PyMOL commands that place a pseudoatom at each C-alpha (Angstrom):
pseudoatom trace, name=CA, resn=MET, resi=1, chain=A, elem=C, hetatm=0, pos=[0.724, 27.009, -10.727]
pseudoatom trace, name=CA, resn=THR, resi=2, chain=A, elem=C, hetatm=0, pos=[-1.272, 26.781, -13.080]
pseudoatom trace, name=CA, resn=ALA, resi=3, chain=A, elem=C, hetatm=0, pos=[-3.190, 24.429, -14.837]
pseudoatom trace, name=CA, resn=ASN, resi=4, chain=A, elem=C, hetatm=0, pos=[-0.007, 25.007, -17.669]
pseudoatom trace, name=CA, resn=ASP, resi=5, chain=A, elem=C, hetatm=0, pos=[3.037, 25.392, -15.473]
pseudoatom trace, name=CA, resn=ASN, resi=6, chain=A, elem=C, hetatm=0, pos=[1.745, 21.323, -13.749]
pseudoatom trace, name=CA, resn=ASP, resi=7, chain=A, elem=C, hetatm=0, pos=[1.495, 19.883, -17.368]
pseudoatom trace, name=CA, resn=ASP, resi=8, chain=A, elem=C, hetatm=0, pos=[4.855, 21.721, -18.146]
pseudoatom trace, name=CA, resn=TYR, resi=9, chain=A, elem=C, hetatm=0, pos=[6.288, 20.065, -15.065]
pseudoatom trace, name=CA, resn=TRP, resi=10, chain=A, elem=C, hetatm=0, pos=[4.880, 16.562, -15.992]
pseudoatom trace, name=CA, resn=THR, resi=11, chain=A, elem=C, hetatm=0, pos=[6.304, 17.364, -19.605]
pseudoatom trace, name=CA, resn=THR, resi=12, chain=A, elem=C, hetatm=0, pos=[9.453, 17.864, -18.346]
pseudoatom trace, name=CA, resn=TYR, resi=13, chain=A, elem=C, hetatm=0, pos=[9.795, 15.118, -15.707]
pseudoatom trace, name=CA, resn=ASP, resi=14, chain=A, elem=C, hetatm=0, pos=[8.593, 12.647, -18.708]
pseudoatom trace, name=CA, resn=LYS, resi=15, chain=A, elem=C, hetatm=0, pos=[11.240, 13.661, -21.057]
pseudoatom trace, name=CA, resn=ALA, resi=16, chain=A, elem=C, hetatm=0, pos=[13.987, 13.357, -18.752]
pseudoatom trace, name=CA, resn=LEU, resi=17, chain=A, elem=C, hetatm=0, pos=[12.508, 10.035, -18.159]
pseudoatom trace, name=CA, resn=ASP, resi=18, chain=A, elem=C, hetatm=0, pos=[12.562, 8.868, -21.767]
pseudoatom trace, name=CA, resn=ALA, resi=19, chain=A, elem=C, hetatm=0, pos=[16.051, 10.460, -22.448]
pseudoatom trace, name=CA, resn=ALA, resi=20, chain=A, elem=C, hetatm=0, pos=[17.696, 8.827, -18.795]
pseudoatom trace, name=CA, resn=ALA, resi=21, chain=A, elem=C, hetatm=0, pos=[16.415, 5.713, -20.490]
pseudoatom trace, name=CA, resn=GLU, resi=22, chain=A, elem=C, hetatm=0, pos=[18.252, 5.796, -23.682]
pseudoatom trace, name=CA, resn=CYS, resi=23, chain=A, elem=C, hetatm=0, pos=[21.808, 6.718, -20.997]
pseudoatom trace, name=CA, resn=ARG, resi=24, chain=A, elem=C, hetatm=0, pos=[24.787, 3.684, -21.143]
pseudoatom trace, name=CA, resn=SER, resi=25, chain=A, elem=C, hetatm=0, pos=[27.078, 5.768, -18.257]
pseudoatom trace, name=CA, resn=VAL, resi=26, chain=A, elem=C, hetatm=0, pos=[26.913, 7.680, -15.487]
pseudoatom trace, name=CA, resn=GLU, resi=27, chain=A, elem=C, hetatm=0, pos=[28.570, 10.615, -17.076]
pseudoatom trace, name=CA, resn=THR, resi=28, chain=A, elem=C, hetatm=0, pos=[25.613, 10.826, -20.233]
pseudoatom trace, name=CA, resn=LEU, resi=29, chain=A, elem=C, hetatm=0, pos=[23.242, 10.457, -17.477]
pseudoatom trace, name=CA, resn=ILE, resi=30, chain=A, elem=C, hetatm=0, pos=[24.852, 13.005, -15.809]
pseudoatom trace, name=CA, resn=ASP, resi=31, chain=A, elem=C, hetatm=0, pos=[24.783, 15.361, -18.785]
pseudoatom trace, name=CA, resn=THR, resi=32, chain=A, elem=C, hetatm=0, pos=[20.865, 14.434, -20.207]
pseudoatom trace, name=CA, resn=LEU, resi=33, chain=A, elem=C, hetatm=0, pos=[19.610, 15.158, -16.194]
pseudoatom trace, name=CA, resn=ASN, resi=34, chain=A, elem=C, hetatm=0, pos=[21.373, 18.146, -16.298]
pseudoatom trace, name=CA, resn=ARG, resi=35, chain=A, elem=C, hetatm=0, pos=[19.434, 19.093, -19.132]
pseudoatom trace, name=CA, resn=TYR, resi=36, chain=A, elem=C, hetatm=0, pos=[16.495, 19.007, -17.759]
pseudoatom trace, name=CA, resn=TYR, resi=37, chain=A, elem=C, hetatm=0, pos=[16.577, 20.515, -14.377]
pseudoatom trace, name=CA, resn=PRO, resi=38, chain=A, elem=C, hetatm=0, pos=[19.530, 22.507, -12.376]
pseudoatom trace, name=CA, resn=PRO, resi=39, chain=A, elem=C, hetatm=0, pos=[21.870, 20.380, -10.025]
pseudoatom trace, name=CA, resn=SER, resi=40, chain=A, elem=C, hetatm=0, pos=[21.338, 21.368, -6.747]
pseudoatom trace, name=CA, resn=SER, resi=41, chain=A, elem=C, hetatm=0, pos=[23.816, 19.844, -3.523]
pseudoatom trace, name=CA, resn=GLY, resi=42, chain=A, elem=C, hetatm=0, pos=[25.417, 16.587, -6.157]
pseudoatom trace, name=CA, resn=VAL, resi=43, chain=A, elem=C, hetatm=0, pos=[25.984, 16.459, -9.601]
pseudoatom trace, name=CA, resn=ALA, resi=44, chain=A, elem=C, hetatm=0, pos=[22.655, 16.383, -11.027]
pseudoatom trace, name=CA, resn=PHE, resi=45, chain=A, elem=C, hetatm=0, pos=[19.234, 15.892, -10.160]
pseudoatom trace, name=CA, resn=PHE, resi=46, chain=A, elem=C, hetatm=0, pos=[16.470, 14.564, -10.506]
pseudoatom trace, name=CA, resn=PRO, resi=47, chain=A, elem=C, hetatm=0, pos=[12.921, 15.223, -8.634]
pseudoatom trace, name=CA, resn=ASN, resi=48, chain=A, elem=C, hetatm=0, pos=[11.455, 12.091, -8.393]
pseudoatom trace, name=CA, resn=GLY, resi=49, chain=A, elem=C, hetatm=0, pos=[7.398, 11.949, -6.523]
pseudoatom trace, name=CA, resn=ALA, resi=50, chain=A, elem=C, hetatm=0, pos=[5.468, 9.845, -9.313]
pseudoatom trace, name=CA, resn=ASP, resi=51, chain=A, elem=C, hetatm=0, pos=[4.860, 6.468, -9.626]
pseudoatom trace, name=CA, resn=ARG, resi=52, chain=A, elem=C, hetatm=0, pos=[7.437, 6.504, -13.023]
pseudoatom trace, name=CA, resn=ASP, resi=53, chain=A, elem=C, hetatm=0, pos=[10.729, 6.652, -11.226]
pseudoatom trace, name=CA, resn=LEU, resi=54, chain=A, elem=C, hetatm=0, pos=[14.357, 6.968, -11.625]
pseudoatom trace, name=CA, resn=LEU, resi=55, chain=A, elem=C, hetatm=0, pos=[15.463, 3.753, -10.953]
pseudoatom trace, name=CA, resn=GLY, resi=56, chain=A, elem=C, hetatm=0, pos=[12.584, 2.064, -12.083]
pseudoatom trace, name=CA, resn=THR, resi=57, chain=A, elem=C, hetatm=0, pos=[13.496, 3.552, -15.213]
pseudoatom trace, name=CA, resn=LEU, resi=58, chain=A, elem=C, hetatm=0, pos=[16.968, 2.710, -15.548]
pseudoatom trace, name=CA, resn=THR, resi=59, chain=A, elem=C, hetatm=0, pos=[16.501, -0.804, -14.105]
pseudoatom trace, name=CA, resn=ASP, resi=60, chain=A, elem=C, hetatm=0, pos=[14.009, -1.706, -16.734]
pseudoatom trace, name=CA, resn=ALA, resi=61, chain=A, elem=C, hetatm=0, pos=[16.097, 0.088, -19.586]
pseudoatom trace, name=CA, resn=GLY, resi=62, chain=A, elem=C, hetatm=0, pos=[18.865, -2.552, -18.788]
pseudoatom trace, name=CA, resn=HIS, resi=63, chain=A, elem=C, hetatm=0, pos=[22.063, -0.347, -18.803]
pseudoatom trace, name=CA, resn=PHE, resi=64, chain=A, elem=C, hetatm=0, pos=[22.727, 0.087, -15.349]
pseudoatom trace, name=CA, resn=ASP, resi=65, chain=A, elem=C, hetatm=0, pos=[22.994, -2.460, -12.086]
pseudoatom trace, name=CA, resn=THR, resi=66, chain=A, elem=C, hetatm=0, pos=[21.588, -2.090, -8.972]
pseudoatom trace, name=CA, resn=VAL, resi=67, chain=A, elem=C, hetatm=0, pos=[24.476, -1.543, -6.240]
pseudoatom trace, name=CA, resn=TRP, resi=68, chain=A, elem=C, hetatm=0, pos=[21.949, -1.352, -3.247]
pseudoatom trace, name=CA, resn=VAL, resi=69, chain=A, elem=C, hetatm=0, pos=[18.744, 0.274, -3.123]
pseudoatom trace, name=CA, resn=GLN, resi=70, chain=A, elem=C, hetatm=0, pos=[17.314, 1.562, 0.598]
pseudoatom trace, name=CA, resn=ALA, resi=71, chain=A, elem=C, hetatm=0, pos=[14.375, 3.554, -1.165]
pseudoatom trace, name=CA, resn=ASP, resi=72, chain=A, elem=C, hetatm=0, pos=[13.583, 4.481, -3.857]
pseudoatom trace, name=CA, resn=TYR, resi=73, chain=A, elem=C, hetatm=0, pos=[14.804, 7.984, -2.501]
pseudoatom trace, name=CA, resn=HIS, resi=74, chain=A, elem=C, hetatm=0, pos=[18.149, 6.624, -1.826]
pseudoatom trace, name=CA, resn=PHE, resi=75, chain=A, elem=C, hetatm=0, pos=[19.628, 3.827, -3.970]
pseudoatom trace, name=CA, resn=ALA, resi=76, chain=A, elem=C, hetatm=0, pos=[22.821, 3.451, -5.599]
pseudoatom trace, name=CA, resn=LEU, resi=77, chain=A, elem=C, hetatm=0, pos=[23.251, 1.992, -9.568]
pseudoatom trace, name=CA, resn=ARG, resi=78, chain=A, elem=C, hetatm=0, pos=[26.238, 0.945, -11.455]
pseudoatom trace, name=CA, resn=ASP, resi=79, chain=A, elem=C, hetatm=0, pos=[26.970, 1.399, -15.390]
pseudoatom trace, name=CA, resn=GLY, resi=80, chain=A, elem=C, hetatm=0, pos=[28.630, -1.323, -17.574]
pseudoatom trace, name=CA, resn=ARG, resi=81, chain=A, elem=C, hetatm=0, pos=[31.673, 0.126, -17.025]
pseudoatom trace, name=CA, resn=GLY, resi=82, chain=A, elem=C, hetatm=0, pos=[31.784, -0.297, -13.490]
pseudoatom trace, name=CA, resn=ASP, resi=83, chain=A, elem=C, hetatm=0, pos=[31.617, 3.707, -12.841]
pseudoatom trace, name=CA, resn=GLY, resi=84, chain=A, elem=C, hetatm=0, pos=[28.183, 4.691, -9.766]
pseudoatom trace, name=CA, resn=PHE, resi=85, chain=A, elem=C, hetatm=0, pos=[26.623, 6.264, -8.340]
pseudoatom trace, name=CA, resn=THR, resi=86, chain=A, elem=C, hetatm=0, pos=[24.041, 7.148, -5.897]
pseudoatom trace, name=CA, resn=TYR, resi=87, chain=A, elem=C, hetatm=0, pos=[20.461, 9.092, -5.573]
pseudoatom trace, name=CA, resn=ILE, resi=88, chain=A, elem=C, hetatm=0, pos=[19.944, 11.082, -2.384]
pseudoatom trace, name=CA, resn=GLU, resi=89, chain=A, elem=C, hetatm=0, pos=[16.059, 12.098, -2.274]
pseudoatom trace, name=CA, resn=GLY, resi=90, chain=A, elem=C, hetatm=0, pos=[16.773, 13.957, -5.759]
pseudoatom trace, name=CA, resn=ASP, resi=91, chain=A, elem=C, hetatm=0, pos=[20.856, 14.725, -5.479]
pseudoatom trace, name=CA, resn=ILE, resi=92, chain=A, elem=C, hetatm=0, pos=[22.955, 12.437, -7.684]
pseudoatom trace, name=CA, resn=VAL, resi=93, chain=A, elem=C, hetatm=0, pos=[26.284, 12.229, -6.256]
pseudoatom trace, name=CA, resn=ARG, resi=94, chain=A, elem=C, hetatm=0, pos=[29.376, 9.689, -7.587]
pseudoatom trace, name=CA, resn=GLY, resi=95, chain=A, elem=C, hetatm=0, pos=[29.831, 6.739, -6.021]
pseudoatom trace, name=CA, resn=THR, resi=96, chain=A, elem=C, hetatm=0, pos=[27.996, 4.449, -4.902]
pseudoatom trace, name=CA, resn=ALA, resi=97, chain=A, elem=C, hetatm=0, pos=[29.237, 4.534, -0.721]
pseudoatom trace, name=CA, resn=ARG, resi=98, chain=A, elem=C, hetatm=0, pos=[25.871, 4.624, 1.266]
pseudoatom trace, name=CA, resn=ARG, resi=99, chain=A, elem=C, hetatm=0, pos=[26.014, 8.228, 2.940]
for i in range(1, 99): cmd.bond("trace and resi %d" % i, "trace and resi %d" % (i + 1))
show_as sticks, trace
zoom trace
């Protein structure tokens, strides 16, 4: 990985979080994240791994409510319509059941 690759990685990371902060629904969040990162095991993916993370970004923006948090890499949030998602080590899946 070159310095430019590293810069590109963090630029993409920050742009994805900036865009995620504007999302008001699970569906728009999924669509938004899929523009930046290909899905892995779930319907969307976000790598996390920095001081600024998805959980903090979404809760600070105020458009999602916390359902439960086990760790910053395993949590569930719900949008204003009651639709939820679970974040599991990068993968986003629909629903808020603990897995």
